[in-house]
C-alpha positions as CSV (number, residue, x, y, z in Angstrom):
1,M,186.2,58.0,57.9
2,L,189.2,60.5,57.5
3,T,191.5,59.1,54.9
4,Q,195.4,59.4,56.0
5,I,197.7,60.1,52.9
6,S,200.8,57.7,52.5
7,V,202.4,60.1,49.9
8,I,202.9,64.0,49.9
9,P,200.2,65.7,48.3
10,P,202.1,68.0,45.9
11,H,199.2,70.4,44.6
12,F,196.1,71.5,46.3
13,T,193.5,69.6,44.2
14,T,195.0,66.4,46.0
15,L,194.0,68.1,49.6
16,V,192.3,65.1,51.4
17,T,189.1,66.9,53.2
18,L,187.0,66.3,50.2
19,L,187.6,62.5,50.3
20,A,186.5,62.1,53.8
21,L,182.3,61.5,53.9
22,F,182.6,61.6,57.9
23,L,185.5,62.9,60.6
24,S,186.7,60.2,62.9
25,P,185.5,59.9,66.0
26,A,188.1,61.6,68.0
27,T,187.6,64.8,66.0
28,W,183.8,64.8,66.8
29,A,182.9,68.1,68.6
30,G,180.0,66.0,70.4
31,N,178.6,69.5,71.9
32,G,174.6,68.1,71.9
33,T,172.6,64.9,72.5
34,Y,171.3,64.5,69.2
35,T,174.3,65.0,67.0
36,E,176.0,62.8,69.7
37,Q,173.4,59.7,68.9
38,G,173.6,60.4,65.5
39,L,177.1,60.2,64.8
40,K,177.1,57.1,67.0
41,A,174.2,55.7,64.6
42,L,176.7,56.2,61.6
43,E,179.2,54.6,63.9
44,I,176.9,51.1,63.6
45,N,176.1,51.7,59.7
46,E,172.3,52.7,60.9
47,I,172.3,55.4,58.5
48,K,168.7,56.3,58.4
49,K,168.4,56.9,62.0
50,A,171.1,59.3,62.1
51,A,169.6,61.3,59.5
52,E,166.7,62.1,61.8
53,L,168.7,62.5,64.7
54,F,170.4,64.9,63.1
55,N,167.7,66.7,61.9
56,K,165.9,66.8,65.5
57,G,169.5,67.8,66.3
58,I,168.7,71.0,63.6
59,D,165.4,71.5,65.4
60,A,167.4,71.8,68.7
61,N,169.5,74.4,67.3
62,E,172.5,72.0,67.4
63,V,175.4,73.6,65.4
64,D,176.9,70.5,64.2
65,A,173.9,68.7,63.4
66,Y,174.0,70.8,60.1
67,F,177.2,70.3,59.0
68,Y,177.1,66.4,59.6
69,L,173.4,66.3,57.8
70,G,175.2,68.3,55.2
71,R,177.9,65.8,54.8
72,M,175.0,63.1,54.4
73,Y,173.3,65.6,51.6
74,E,176.3,65.8,50.2
75,S,177.7,62.0,50.1
76,G,174.1,60.9,49.2
77,I,174.6,58.5,52.3
78,G,171.3,58.0,53.8
79,V,169.5,60.6,51.8
80,T,169.0,61.3,48.0
81,Q,172.4,63.3,47.0
82,D,171.7,66.8,47.0
83,I,174.4,69.2,47.1
84,V,172.5,72.8,47.2
85,K,171.1,71.2,50.4
86,A,174.2,70.4,51.7
87,M,175.5,74.0,51.0
88,Q,172.5,75.3,52.5
89,L,173.5,73.1,55.5
90,Y,177.1,74.3,55.6
91,R,176.4,77.9,55.0
92,T,174.0,77.8,57.7
93,A,176.4,76.2,60.5
94,A,179.3,78.2,59.2
95,D,177.0,81.2,59.7
96,K,176.7,79.9,63.7
97,G,180.3,79.6,64.0
98,S,181.4,76.0,62.6
99,A,185.0,76.0,61.4
100,R,184.3,72.7,60.3
101,A,181.6,73.7,58.0
102,M,183.5,76.9,56.8
103,N,186.4,74.4,55.9
104,Q,183.9,72.1,53.7
105,L,182.4,75.0,52.0
106,G,186.3,76.4,50.8
107,M,187.2,72.7,49.6
108,L,183.5,72.6,47.5
109,Y,184.3,76.1,46.2
110,L,187.9,75.0,45.1
111,G,185.7,72.6,42.5
112,A,182.9,70.1,42.8
113,P,179.9,68.6,41.4
114,G,177.0,71.2,41.3
115,V,179.3,74.0,43.0
116,L,180.5,77.3,40.7
117,Q,184.4,76.9,41.2
118,D,185.1,80.5,42.9
119,F,188.8,80.7,44.6
120,E,187.7,84.3,46.0
121,K,185.0,82.4,48.2
122,A,187.5,79.6,48.4
123,R,190.3,81.8,50.3
124,E,187.6,83.2,52.3
125,F,185.8,80.2,53.9
126,L,189.4,78.4,54.5
127,R,191.1,81.2,55.8
128,K,188.3,81.9,58.4
129,A,188.2,78.3,59.3
130,A,192.1,78.2,59.9
131,E,192.1,81.0,62.0
132,A,189.3,79.6,64.0
133,G,191.7,76.9,64.8
134,N,190.4,73.9,62.4
135,A,193.4,71.7,62.2
136,E,192.0,70.8,58.7
137,A,191.7,74.0,57.5
138,Q,194.9,75.2,58.2
139,F,196.7,72.2,56.1
140,N,194.2,73.3,53.4
141,Y,194.9,77.0,53.5
142,G,198.5,75.9,53.6
143,S,198.4,73.9,50.7
144,L,196.7,76.8,49.1
145,L,199.9,78.9,49.7
146,L,202.1,76.7,48.9
147,E,200.1,76.0,45.1
148,G,199.9,79.5,44.7
149,K,197.1,79.6,42.4
150,V,193.8,80.1,44.4
151,V,196.5,82.8,46.6
152,E,199.8,84.4,46.5
153,K,202.4,82.0,46.5
154,N,203.9,82.0,50.1
155,P,205.9,78.8,51.6
156,S,207.0,80.2,54.2
157,E,203.6,81.6,55.4
158,A,202.4,78.1,54.4
159,N,204.9,76.3,56.2
160,K,203.4,78.4,59.6
161,W,199.8,76.8,58.9
162,F,201.3,73.8,58.6
163,E,203.1,73.8,62.1
164,K,199.6,75.1,63.8
165,S,198.0,72.1,62.2
166,G,200.8,69.6,63.1
167,K,200.8,70.3,66.7
168,Q,197.1,69.5,66.5
169,G,198.0,65.9,65.7
170,Y,196.5,66.5,61.9
171,I,198.9,64.0,60.1
172,P,198.9,65.4,56.8
173,A,200.4,68.6,57.8
174,Q,202.9,66.9,60.0
175,L,204.2,64.9,56.7
176,R,204.0,68.0,54.6
177,L,205.8,69.8,57.5
178,A,208.5,67.2,57.2
179,R,208.8,67.1,53.6
180,N,209.4,70.8,53.5
181,Y,212.1,71.0,56.0
182,Q,213.7,67.7,54.1
183,M,213.4,69.6,50.4
184,G,214.1,73.3,51.9
185,I,210.6,74.4,50.8
186,G,209.6,77.5,52.4
187,T,212.5,77.3,54.7
188,K,216.4,76.3,55.2
189,K,216.7,72.3,55.1
190,N,216.8,71.5,58.6
191,P,217.1,67.5,59.2
192,E,216.5,67.5,62.5
193,Q,212.9,69.3,62.3
194,A,212.7,66.9,59.3
195,F,213.0,64.1,61.7
196,Y,210.9,65.6,64.4
197,W,208.0,65.9,62.1
198,Y,207.8,62.7,60.6
199,L,208.5,61.0,63.8
200,Q,204.9,63.3,64.6
201,A,203.0,61.2,62.3
202,A,205.2,58.1,62.9
203,V,204.1,58.0,66.7
204,R,200.6,57.9,65.3
205,G,200.8,55.1,63.3
206,Q,201.5,56.5,59.7
207,P,203.1,53.8,57.5
208,Y,205.2,56.3,55.5
209,A,206.5,58.2,58.5
210,L,207.2,55.0,60.1
211,Y,209.3,54.1,57.1
212,E,211.1,57.7,57.0
213,I,212.0,57.4,60.8
214,G,213.4,53.8,59.9
215,L,215.3,55.5,57.1
216,R,216.7,58.2,59.4
217,Y,217.7,55.8,62.3
218,K,219.5,53.6,59.0
219,T,221.5,56.7,58.0
220,G,222.0,59.0,61.0
221,D,220.0,62.0,59.1
222,G,218.7,64.4,61.5
223,T,219.4,61.8,64.6
224,V,221.6,59.8,65.9
225,K,222.3,56.9,64.2
226,D,220.9,53.6,65.2
227,L,220.3,50.1,63.1
228,T,218.1,48.7,65.8
229,Q,215.7,51.5,66.2
230,A,216.0,51.2,62.4
231,H,214.8,47.7,62.3
232,K,212.3,48.2,65.1
233,Y,210.5,51.3,62.6
234,M,210.9,49.3,59.2
235,N,209.4,46.6,60.9
236,L,206.4,48.6,61.7
237,A,206.0,50.4,58.5
238,L,206.2,47.2,56.6
239,S,203.6,45.2,59.2
240,R,201.2,48.5,58.2
241,G,201.4,48.0,54.4
242,Y,204.2,49.9,53.3
243,R,206.0,47.6,51.3
244,K,209.0,49.6,50.5
245,A,210.0,48.8,53.9
246,L,210.8,45.2,52.9
247,P,214.4,46.0,51.4
248,E,215.6,47.8,53.8
249,L,214.0,45.7,56.5
250,R,216.0,42.2,54.8
251,E,219.1,44.6,54.6
252,L,218.7,45.5,58.2
253,T,218.2,41.6,59.4
254,N,221.5,40.9,57.7
255,Q,223.3,43.5,59.4
256,L,222.5,43.1,62.8
257,N,223.4,40.7,65.3
258,R,221.0,38.2,67.3
259,D,220.3,40.2,70.2
260,Q,219.7,43.5,68.5
261,L,217.5,41.6,66.5
262,L,215.5,40.4,69.3
263,K,215.5,43.4,71.2
264,A,214.3,45.5,67.4
265,Q,211.2,42.9,67.6
266,E,210.7,43.3,71.3
267,E,210.4,47.1,70.6
268,A,208.2,46.6,67.7
269,R,205.5,43.9,69.3
270,T,205.2,45.7,72.2
271,W,205.0,49.5,70.5
272,K,201.4,51.4,70.5
273,P,200.4,54.2,68.2
274,V,199.5,57.3,70.1
275,V,195.5,58.1,69.5
276,G,194.3,61.5,69.3
277,D,196.6,64.8,70.1
C-alpha cells in the first residue's frame, strides 16, 4: 500500500512512487469489472486470483488491468518477477492513456534494476502524467524541478506542481509545499501558507504534520497562539507514533490548567482524520 513519508524528501531519489507496490483503495480507478475484482482479491491476499483477474481484464481491454498486472510483474508478487514484461504492460497502458502507468514508467527510467537510466524518457513520461492530472506524477515532476538534475532547476515551477498535487489531497506534496513556504524555497517565506499546507496533511492524519501544527499553535507561527490546540495536536502526533511530540506534550501538560487539559484531550478523542480528498 502507499507509503506515506514522515519527513520531507530532499532529493528526487527519495520519491515515494517506487516504494509503493500498489495504490491504496481510495485511488483505484475501478473502471472495469475484472480490474475491480482483482483489486479486491489483492485486499484479501488472494494474489494468484488477482493475477488471473487482471489477465481477464486485459482480454476485456480494461486499461487499468495492464497497469496492475505490470505492478505484479515489477514486484514479483503472484508471478515470476519480470521487469521487461512489466515495462511492456506499462507502455501499453500508457499508450491507452493511463496516467499512473506513465508515472510508473517515468519513475523506472530514473533508475531501477533491469531498466536503463534515461532522464529524457523519465522527464517525458512524468510530465505527461502530471499534465494528465495524476497527483503522484505532479509531486514527482515537481520534485525533479526542485532537484535540477533530470530537468532544469526551477523551484518556483516546482511549487506550482506541488500545489496541483496537494489540492488533490496528496500528502507528500502538501508536506513539501509547507516546507517550501516555511523555508522560502521557490517562494517568499510565508508562515500562514506553511501552516495551511501542514494543516492539509494533518487533517488526513499524517503524524509529522500533526506535530508541525502543534508547534505552530504553541508559538503562534502562522496562526493564533493556542496552547490548548497545541496540546491536542501534539497528543495526536504522539498517538500516531511521532516520538518527538513527547517532550512538547509534557511541557504543554505542565503549562495548561485542568480545564484546558480536559478540553484538549476531549477534542483529541473525538478527532477523526479526513478520508480521501
